[in-house]
ZAMARGU-4260 file (C-alpha; in steps of 0.2 Angstrom, whole numbers, plus 5000, padded with zeros to 4 digits):
<rodrens>
0) 4934/5101/4958 | 4943/5118/4963 | 4954/5127/4951 | 4970/5135/4955 | 4961/5151/4955
5) 4950/5145/4969 | 4935/5144/4957 | 4924/5129/4960 | 4923/5117/4945 | 4910/5106/4953
10) 4893/5112/4960 | 4893/5111/4979 | 4878/5099/4979 | 4888/5087/4968 | 4902/5086/4981
15) 4892/5073/4992 | 4891/5062/4977 | 4909/5064/4974 | 4913/5059/4993 | 4900/5045/4994
20) 4901/5037/4977 | 4916/5042/4966 | 4930/5042/4980 | 4925/5024/4985 | 4928/5018/4967
25) 4945/5025/4965 | 4962/5016/4968 | 4971/5033/4970 | 4963/5050/4973 | 4974/5066/4969
30) 4966/5081/4976 | 4976/5098/4976 | 4976/5108/4992 | 4960/5118/4988 | 4951/5102/4984
35) 4957/5093/4999 | 4951/5108/5010 | 4933/5107/5003 | 4931/5088/5005 | 4934/5087/5024
40) 4928/5105/5026 | 4943/5113/5034 | 4958/5124/5029 | 4975/5117/5024 | 4989/5129/5029
45) 5003/5118/5034 | 5011/5101/5029 | 5004/5094/5045 | 4986/5099/5039 | 4990/5090/5022
50) 4994/5074/5031 | 4978/5075/5042 | 4967/5079/5027 | 4975/5064/5018 | 4971/5053/5033
55) 4953/5059/5033 | 4950/5056/5015 | 4956/5038/5017 | 4941/5027/5022 | 4948/5013/5017
60) 4943/5017/4999 | 4952/5024/4989 | 4967/5014/4994 | 4979/5028/4991 | 4977/5047/4994
65) 4990/5058/4986 | 4987/5076/4992 | 4996/5088/4979 | 5004/5102/4988 | 5008/5113/4973
70) 4997/5127/4980 | 5007/5128/4996 | 5021/5140/4999 | 5039/5134/4999 | 5045/5118/4993
75) 5033/5108/4982 | 5028/5094/4994 | 5015/5080/4990 | 5009/5068/5003 | 5004/5050/4999
80) 4994/5040/5012 | 4992/5021/5010 | 4981/5019/5025 | 4996/5015/5036 | 5010/5027/5032
85) 5013/5045/5026 | 5025/5046/5012 | 5032/5064/5008 | 5038/5068/4990 | 5048/5085/4991
90) 5057/5095/4978 | 5062/5113/4976 | 5049/5124/4968 | 5053/5128/4950 | 5052/5147/4948
95) 5039/5148/4933 | 5022/5155/4930 | 5018/5141/4918 | 5010/5129/4929 | 4993/5127/4921
100) 4989/5109/4919 | 5003/5102/4930 | 4991/5093/4942 | 4981/5085/4928 | 4997/5080/4919
105) 5004/5073/4935 | 4988/5063/4939 | 4987/5056/4921 | 5005/5050/4922 | 5001/5041/4938
110) 4986/5033/4930 | 4997/5027/4915 | 5010/5020/4926 | 4998/5011/4937 | 4990/5004/4922
115) 5007/4997/4917 | 5008/4988/4934 | 5019/5000/4945 | 5016/5001/4963 | 5007/5017/4969
120) 5022/5024/4977 | 5034/5021/4962 | 5020/5027/4950 | 5019/5044/4960 | 5038/5045/4961
125) 5041/5043/4942 | 5025/5053/4937 | 5031/5068/4948 | 5046/5070/4937 | 5035/5073/4921
130) 5027/5090/4923 | 5043/5096/4932 | 5054/5092/4918 | 5043/5099/4905 | 5042/5116/4914
135) 5061/5117/4915 | 5063/5113/4896 | 5049/5123/4888 | 5042/5140/4889 | 5024/5136/4883
140) 5010/5139/4895 | 5005/5121/4898 | 5016/5106/4903 | 5003/5095/4894 | 5007/5103/4877
145) 5026/5102/4881 | 5025/5083/4885 | 5014/5078/4871 | 5024/5088/4858 | 5039/5078/4862
150) 5044/5063/4851 | 5051/5055/4867 | 5047/5057/4885 | 5059/5065/4897 | 5071/5053/4904
155) 5063/5049/4921 | 5046/5047/4912 | 5053/5034/4899 | 5046/5019/4908 | 5029/5026/4902
160) 5024/5019/4885 | 5019/5033/4873 | 5011/5031/4856 | 5022/5045/4851 | 5039/5036/4854
</rodrens>
């Protein structure tokens, strides 16, 4: 919906359809901070804003809102809201410029783990490790390439089945 650069990837008039139709069909939505700012229509500048936006996006479908905080300064903090409680996933930011595709890799890993029957919180915890490990171990521009080029997934991601292993 909104790229890391701030460029819109979805026409503004399509945003209502996203809000009113697609979000209601999702089990988990995974907006980044720029996307989560557009959906409720207010800026997100602090972690408190992230939690408030996650609560606002939950209505009670999707059943989980994972607000990805990779665009925020400081530690990499993601917020998961299940309709009752906010869960915080925090890690030190990895100093690298090779972050293109990390949010999509993260969301795809969550989807794969959910399809294998993991609970949402555990799927988020395990999936969060995949793009982080690939950025540490590889110098290519995209973590997607570094994960898919491996014969085996990084250790915390091994519960995910892969056609490459």
